FIMARNU-735981 format. One line per 10 residues: number of its first residue (from 1); for each residue x, y, z of C-alpha. Coordinates in Angstrom, 2 decimals, decimal comma, always signed. Layout:
# residues N
NUM> X:Y:Z | ...
//
This chain:
# residues 467
1> +4,12:+59,38:-11,58 | +0,61:+58,73:-11,75 | +0,06:+58,15:-15,34 | +3,41:+55,72:-14,98 | +1,50:+53,71:-12,67 | -1,80:+53,12:-14,87 | +0,65:+52,60:-17,71 | +2,05:+49,77:-16,14 | -1,26:+48,06:-14,85 | -2,58:+48,26:-18,12
11> +0,08:+46,45:-19,99 | +0,19:+44,23:-17,05 | -3,46:+43,86:-17,80 | -2,95:+43,62:-21,27 | -0,63:+40,89:-21,35 | -2,73:+38,96:-19,14 | -5,32:+38,85:-21,94 | -3,35:+38,02:-24,01 | -2,12:+34,66:-22,18 | +1,59:+36,09:-21,59
21> +1,66:+36,50:-17,57 | -1,25:+34,74:-16,19 | -1,24:+32,05:-13,68 | -2,74:+28,45:-13,58 | -6,07:+28,46:-12,04 | -7,46:+24,88:-11,36 | -11,18:+25,19:-12,95 | -13,21:+24,90:-9,97 | -16,36:+23,23:-11,46 | -15,16:+20,49:-13,96
31> -13,60:+19,32:-10,68 | -16,41:+19,57:-8,50 | -18,35:+17,42:-11,71 | -15,43:+14,74:-11,50 | -15,62:+14,60:-8,21 | -19,43:+14,47:-7,36 | -20,64:+10,77:-6,55 | -16,82:+9,65:-6,44 | -16,98:+7,29:-4,56 | -19,17:+4,00:-4,44
41> -21,11:+3,01:-1,88 | -19,61:-0,20:-0,33 | -23,04:-1,29:+0,37 | -25,78:+0,12:-2,07 | -26,59:-1,89:-5,92 | -26,15:+2,02:-7,21 | -25,77:+4,35:-4,98 | -22,78:+6,89:-4,36 | -21,33:+6,90:-1,09 | -22,92:+9,54:+1,43
51> -19,94:+11,90:+2,85 | -21,32:+13,86:+5,61 | -17,51:+14,12:+7,01 | -14,70:+16,07:+6,83 | -12,31:+13,62:+7,72 | -10,53:+11,40:+6,13 | -9,03:+8,71:+7,61 | -6,24:+9,27:+4,88 | -4,85:+12,20:+7,08 | -4,20:+10,09:+10,32
61> -0,80:+9,86:+10,86 | +0,70:+6,23:+9,87 | +2,27:+5,56:+13,58 | -1,43:+5,44:+14,48 | -2,92:+3,61:+11,98 | +0,00:+1,11:+12,51 | +0,63:+0,67:+15,59 | +2,40:-2,43:+16,72 | +5,50:-1,17:+17,85 | +7,76:-3,86:+15,71
71> +6,07:-2,54:+12,59 | +6,92:+1,14:+13,54 | +10,52:+0,40:+13,34 | +10,43:-1,32:+10,62 | +8,46:+1,61:+8,50 | +11,10:+4,03:+10,63 | +14,14:+2,50:+9,70 | +12,76:+1,81:+6,12 | +12,13:+5,86:+5,59 | +16,03:+6,15:+7,02
81> +17,58:+3,33:+4,70 | +15,49:+2,68:+1,51 | +17,54:+3,07:-1,69 | +14,84:+4,32:-3,37 | +13,90:+6,81:-1,54 | +17,77:+7,85:-1,33 | +17,84:+8,30:-4,78 | +14,55:+10,96:-5,19 | +16,31:+12,97:-2,41 | +19,49:+12,65:-5,13
91> +17,06:+13,84:-7,54 | +15,41:+16,85:-5,35 | +18,65:+18,68:-5,21 | +19,30:+18,11:-8,83 | +15,81:+19,85:-9,32 | +17,04:+22,44:-7,09 | +20,27:+23,61:-9,24 | +18,48:+23,82:-12,06 | +15,81:+25,99:-10,07 | +18,64:+28,06:-9,31
101> +19,69:+28,44:-12,77 | +16,48:+28,89:-13,70 | +16,41:+32,08:-11,66 | +19,73:+33,29:-13,22 | +18,21:+33,71:-16,47 | +17,01:+36,85:-14,75 | +20,12:+38,18:-14,59 | +22,38:+39,60:-17,47 | +25,32:+37,92:-19,41 | +28,81:+39,08:-18,15
111> +32,30:+38,08:-19,89 | +35,55:+39,70:-19,21 | +38,27:+38,73:-22,32 | +41,36:+40,90:-22,05 | +43,50:+40,83:-24,89 | +47,19:+42,47:-26,28 | +49,23:+41,95:-29,02 | +52,59:+43,38:-30,10 | +53,94:+43,99:-33,65 | +57,38:+45,51:-35,65
121> +58,54:+46,74:-38,71 | +61,88:+44,98:-39,59 | +64,42:+47,26:-41,67 | +62,66:+50,35:-41,00 | +63,90:+51,66:-37,57 | +60,86:+51,59:-35,29 | +60,28:+50,37:-32,04 | +57,76:+47,85:-31,33 | +53,97:+48,62:-30,79 | +52,04:+47,12:-28,21
131> +48,25:+47,60:-27,70 | +46,03:+45,55:-24,92 | +42,28:+45,76:-24,19 | +40,62:+44,19:-20,85 | +37,06:+44,42:-22,09 | +33,72:+44,12:-19,89 | +30,61:+42,76:-21,96 | +27,44:+42,25:-20,54 | +24,00:+41,75:-22,59 | +20,22:+41,58:-20,61
141> +17,40:+39,75:-21,97 | +14,48:+42,06:-21,57 | +11,31:+39,29:-19,98 | +8,89:+41,76:-21,94 | +6,79:+38,85:-22,60 | +6,80:+36,33:-20,24 | +9,20:+33,61:-21,15 | +11,95:+33,73:-18,65 | +9,37:+34,14:-16,41 | +7,13:+31,28:-17,45
151> +10,08:+29,16:-18,08 | +10,69:+29,15:-14,30 | +7,38:+28,39:-13,26 | +7,73:+25,26:-15,20 | +11,03:+24,51:-13,46 | +9,38:+25,23:-10,18 | +6,45:+23,38:-11,07 | +8,75:+20,32:-11,64 | +10,23:+20,68:-8,06 | +6,97:+20,56:-6,83
161> +6,35:+16,90:-8,56 | +9,53:+15,84:-7,35 | +8,71:+16,19:-3,72 | +5,64:+14,85:-4,23 | +7,44:+11,77:-5,91 | +9,13:+11,50:-2,98 | +5,85:+12,05:-0,79 | +3,87:+8,89:-2,93 | +7,48:+6,85:-2,59 | +7,63:+7,41:+1,23
171> +3,61:+6,17:+0,88 | +4,90:+2,83:-0,83 | +7,19:+2,49:+1,81 | +5,17:+2,64:+4,54 | +2,09:+0,58:+3,16 | +4,35:-1,80:+1,26 | +6,04:-2,75:+4,99 | +2,83:-2,96:+6,61 | +1,49:-5,64:+3,81 | +4,27:-7,45:+4,04
181> +4,74:-7,38:+8,13 | +0,94:-8,36:+8,23 | +1,45:-11,49:+5,81 | +4,10:-12,46:+7,89 | +1,93:-12,13:+10,69 | -0,41:-14,45:+8,84 | +1,79:-16,95:+7,54 | +2,62:-17,36:+11,47 | -0,79:-17,96:+12,37 | -1,50:-20,77:+9,67
191> +2,18:-22,31:+10,60 | +0,96:-22,97:+13,86 | -2,74:-23,80:+13,28 | -1,17:-26,76:+10,45 | +1,46:-27,64:+12,44 | -1,43:-28,27:+15,42 | -4,02:-29,94:+13,38 | -0,42:-32,43:+12,01 | +0,05:-33,34:+15,45 | -3,25:-34,47:+15,93
201> -3,00:-36,07:+12,59 | +0,20:-38,28:+14,04 | -1,71:-39,19:+17,22 | -4,40:-40,18:+15,24 | -2,46:-42,25:+12,52 | -0,97:-44,05:+15,67 | -4,39:-44,57:+17,07 | -5,95:-45,77:+14,16 | -2,90:-48,77:+14,26 | -3,92:-50,12:+17,49
211> -7,63:-49,77:+16,77 | -6,83:-52,20:+13,27 | -5,42:-54,66:+15,62 | -8,62:-54,66:+16,95 | -10,97:-54,72:+13,60 | -12,17:-51,20:+14,13 | -10,38:-49,83:+11,64 | -8,51:-51,06:+8,16 | -5,31:-50,89:+5,97 | -7,40:-48,51:+3,96
221> -7,97:-45,82:+6,27 | -4,81:-45,86:+7,82 | -3,38:-45,51:+4,55 | -5,61:-42,62:+3,54 | -4,90:-40,76:+6,62 | -0,84:-41,38:+6,56 | -1,24:-39,69:+2,90 | -3,16:-36,94:+4,79 | -0,13:-36,42:+6,97 | +2,05:-35,92:+4,25
231> -0,30:-33,46:+2,59 | -0,45:-31,40:+5,67 | +3,97:-31,46:+5,83 | +4,17:-30,36:+2,83 | +1,70:-27,92:+3,06 | +3,69:-26,81:+5,87 | +6,96:-26,54:+4,14 | +5,10:-24,59:+1,30 | +4,45:-21,54:+4,51 | +7,68:-21,42:+5,60
241> +8,71:-21,09:+1,98 | +6,49:-17,91:+1,56 | +7,57:-16,63:+4,92 | +11,40:-16,41:+4,04 | +10,36:-14,97:+0,91 | +8,56:-11,85:+2,55 | +11,45:-11,73:+5,01 | +13,74:-11,26:+2,08 | +11,85:-8,95:+0,86 | +11,16:-6,93:+3,94
251> +14,98:-6,76:+4,34 | +15,24:-5,88:+0,50 | +12,28:-2,12:+1,22 | +15,35:-1,95:+4,17 | +18,14:-1,72:+2,05 | +19,88:-4,77:+4,03 | +21,03:-7,68:+2,91 | +18,09:-11,17:+4,26 | +17,85:-12,07:+7,54 | +14,97:-12,80:+9,63
261> +11,86:-10,30:+11,03 | +10,97:-10,13:+14,27 | +6,86:-9,28:+14,49 | +4,69:-9,43:+17,27 | +1,16:-12,43:+16,58 | -0,98:-11,26:+14,43 | -4,29:-9,60:+14,92 | -6,93:-8,27:+13,05 | -8,64:-5,94:+15,65 | -6,68:-2,80:+15,35
271> -9,06:-0,95:+12,86 | -11,96:+0,40:+13,11 | -15,48:-1,22:+11,39 | -16,13:+2,12:+9,51 | -13,98:+4,60:+8,04 | -14,46:+8,28:+7,13 | -12,98:+8,86:+3,63 | -13,63:+12,87:+3,95 | -15,14:+15,10:+0,57 | -13,39:+13,29:-2,78
281> -12,32:+16,91:-2,87 | -9,87:+16,25:-0,35 | -8,05:+13,83:-3,08 | -6,59:+16,51:-4,16 | -4,08:+17,42:-1,47 | -4,17:+14,57:-0,10 | -3,58:+11,99:-2,83 | +0,26:+12,55:-4,18 | -0,59:+10,83:-7,96 | -3,63:+13,44:-8,23
291> -1,51:+16,39:-7,23 | +1,76:+15,51:-9,51 | -1,66:+15,12:-12,43 | -2,34:+18,87:-11,61 | +1,07:+19,85:-11,51 | +1,29:+18,68:-14,94 | -1,59:+20,89:-15,90 | -0,17:+23,79:-14,57 | +3,25:+23,16:-15,79 | +1,32:+22,53:-19,72
301> -0,62:+25,82:-18,97 | +2,51:+27,76:-18,49 | +4,29:+26,01:-21,76 | +1,15:+27,80:-23,59 | +1,94:+31,11:-22,06 | +6,00:+30,60:-23,05 | +4,98:+29,32:-26,96 | +2,93:+32,50:-26,91 | +5,76:+35,07:-26,12 | +8,11:+33,11:-28,10
311> +6,56:+34,76:-31,07 | +7,00:+38,45:-29,98 | +9,77:+40,32:-30,51 | +12,84:+39,93:-27,88 | +13,88:+43,06:-26,51 | +18,32:+42,65:-25,30 | +20,15:+45,46:-23,89 | +24,35:+45,04:-24,61 | +26,79:+47,11:-23,20 | +30,40:+47,37:-23,04
321> +33,25:+48,72:-21,51 | +37,33:+47,98:-21,66 | +40,20:+49,77:-20,58 | +42,71:+49,91:-23,51 | +45,42:+52,11:-25,21 | +44,35:+51,24:-29,34 | +41,73:+54,38:-29,72 | +41,18:+53,20:-33,12 | +44,22:+54,67:-35,10 | +46,10:+56,12:-31,97
331> +47,88:+54,08:-29,84 | +47,86:+55,98:-26,44 | +49,82:+55,67:-23,29 | +48,32:+55,25:-20,03 | +45,67:+53,95:-21,67 | +42,41:+55,07:-21,53 | +38,04:+53,57:-20,63 | +35,90:+53,48:-23,63 | +31,94:+52,58:-23,05 | +29,34:+52,03:-25,36
341> +25,56:+50,69:-25,28 | +22,94:+49,43:-27,46 | +19,27:+47,67:-27,53 | +18,33:+45,84:-29,82 | +14,63:+44,29:-30,62 | +13,86:+41,20:-32,79 | +10,64:+40,05:-34,23 | +10,46:+36,64:-35,72 | +8,80:+36,91:-38,83 | +9,87:+33,91:-41,08
351> +11,37:+30,73:-38,08 | +10,33:+27,81:-40,90 | +6,92:+27,60:-39,05 | +8,44:+26,10:-35,37 | +7,36:+28,84:-33,65 | +3,91:+28,42:-34,68 | +4,25:+24,37:-34,53 | +5,44:+24,63:-31,01 | +2,69:+26,72:-30,05 | -0,01:+24,08:-31,33
361> +1,72:+21,02:-29,89 | +1,77:+23,06:-26,14 | -1,89:+23,34:-27,00 | -1,96:+19,87:-27,43 | +0,04:+18,75:-24,13 | -2,30:+21,11:-22,13 | -5,29:+19,30:-23,76 | -4,09:+15,74:-22,97 | -2,66:+16,86:-19,02 | -6,21:+17,89:-18,77
371> -7,33:+14,63:-19,61 | -4,70:+12,44:-17,45 | -5,46:+14,86:-14,61 | -9,22:+13,38:-15,05 | -8,13:+10,33:-15,70 | -6,29:+9,79:-11,96 | -8,79:+11,71:-10,42 | -10,79:+8,98:-11,55 | -8,73:+6,12:-10,57 | -8,08:+7,63:-7,42
381> -11,91:+7,51:-6,76 | -12,17:+3,16:-8,15 | -9,26:+3,05:-5,95 | -11,06:+4,24:-2,67 | -14,38:+2,51:-3,46 | -12,84:-0,87:-4,37 | -10,72:-0,45:-1,29 | -14,46:-0,02:+0,81 | -15,96:-2,51:-0,95 | -13,10:-5,03:-0,27
391> -12,93:-3,91:+3,28 | -16,55:-4,40:+4,05 | -16,68:-7,74:+2,38 | -13,68:-8,76:+4,03 | -15,92:-7,41:+7,67 | -19,34:-9,77:+6,35 | -16,52:-13,16:+5,67 | -15,39:-13,51:+9,10 | -18,58:-13,01:+10,58 | -19,33:-16,24:+8,63
401> -16,01:-17,44:+8,92 | -16,06:-17,64:+12,15 | -19,81:-19,39:+12,83 | -18,61:-22,41:+9,85 | -15,32:-22,73:+12,11 | -17,74:-23,09:+15,12 | -20,24:-25,54:+12,70 | -16,95:-27,77:+11,91 | -15,91:-27,75:+15,56 | -18,95:-29,11:+16,65
411> -19,21:-31,82:+13,67 | -15,69:-32,90:+14,41 | -16,66:-33,27:+18,36 | -19,79:-34,79:+17,13 | -18,57:-37,63:+14,79 | -15,49:-37,89:+17,38 | -18,00:-39,14:+19,88 | -20,19:-40,65:+17,91 | -17,25:-43,26:+16,83 | -16,01:-43,58:+20,60
421> -19,34:-44,24:+22,00 | -22,30:-45,37:+19,47 | -19,56:-47,33:+17,30 | -22,32:-45,38:+14,11 | -18,97:-43,74:+12,25 | -15,74:-44,11:+10,72 | -12,04:-42,97:+11,77 | -12,16:-42,14:+8,44 | -14,81:-39,96:+9,23 | -13,20:-38,10:+11,88
431> -10,13:-37,44:+9,81 | -12,48:-35,83:+6,98 | -13,61:-33,68:+10,09 | -10,62:-32,62:+11,43 | -9,37:-31,87:+7,73 | -12,63:-29,89:+6,94 | -11,76:-28,22:+10,78 | -8,58:-27,39:+9,44 | -9,76:-25,35:+6,20 | -12,13:-23,84:+7,85
441> -9,69:-22,18:+10,47 | -7,04:-21,18:+7,78 | -10,19:-19,81:+5,56 | -10,80:-17,57:+8,24 | -7,17:-16,45:+8,85 | -7,20:-15,66:+5,66 | -10,04:-13,31:+5,70 | -9,14:-11,37:+9,07 | -5,36:-10,74:+6,87 | -8,22:-9,41:+3,47
451> -9,65:-7,13:+6,02 | -6,37:-5,82:+7,12 | -4,71:-5,52:+3,81 | -8,33:-3,36:+2,46 | -7,42:-1,55:+5,49 | -4,06:-0,23:+4,17 | -5,38:-0,31:+0,80 | -7,76:+2,15:+1,58 | -5,32:+4,08:+3,69 | -3,34:+4,58:+0,49
461> -5,62:+5,28:-1,47 | -7,18:+8,39:+0,79 | -3,40:+9,69:+0,43 | -2,22:+7,96:+3,59 | +1,39:+8,20:+4,66 | +2,64:+10,98:+2,43 | +3,15:+13,88:+5,01
//
């Protein structure tokens, strides 16, 4: 018994060393080299981000990131009703069936094929001759070289990729809904600001027509003001059109026909001034696309092992048994049960180069899978770096825009005061100051929206919302 165990261990070690029964293992040294300095500092010109915290913004539950109750309700509804997510669930069921079929490959194949014959020789006075047989046949391929085992590993990896694909789709639904919802809120604020400015301009045109009677302004200035009113009215139509488009996109994400969407007032104050990204190595666990790329690398690894195993002898054990009354040249009643067994060993010698070609192609697939994994990891780092820079820049621009709006408001107030009290300016200058103030306010709204979008992009880039 002791010697048998040693033989088994030795055989296992031999097969593993031959690359037939090994397991995929991540090359930690290569991954560490790839992830070192993966995030670029959003402020420094040429320096990696100094990461000293294992906590990642991407690990925050989406309910704690998007705290608006109406947005949360939309996200929950989309996760339940989104058509793409439902299709992915169906795909997962298909993969589960394939997984069960792969496991059945380890079991013997069994077939039952009963048969019977009746014969008669005429003109010789002989009775009918009846024979029957109820054979049961079984064959079992011994997985001596890991071919079935590696196929099962690949099937399991396919299932894991499908699960990760659903997580990626779920992240896309969550962050996509947040993007559309905050876009609607931003347009609401732009619309309210533009409409309030339109009301002021309409009143100013009425005042200008009165001033024309006493010589304070002229018809050219009034015509220019009316043209600006028309321009503002056009921008309102464009904003309302964009609102309707975003509402329709939200409904499509919900799996519903188009309708109006309820939302709260816009605010960009729900996100922190700085984020913790965690160490880049965490992307392997957090980002579904990076994890999928690694699963594909493992899949290709087992593909090489399977190709090697197909070049080894195939051992098949077959057995048959049947209840029959036909024993060769004798017909006996009642019938008897006979059994037979055979073991066969098939060694591929010449297969028109297919086996060697398959091995070479599987090695190329493995190399490409490794390259794709490296590229996916680098792309993930780029997306995080871009989102960090975008959030930092948007925060800086908000501060500048707030100062700009304050100065434009002061310029408008001063121009209006001078017109009414000093008669040192024209009414057209008042209108120009008002238009500049409108553009400044709209710019501030856009920068606040850019900050929100950058936060959502960073959350998704760090793998947020997948779990």
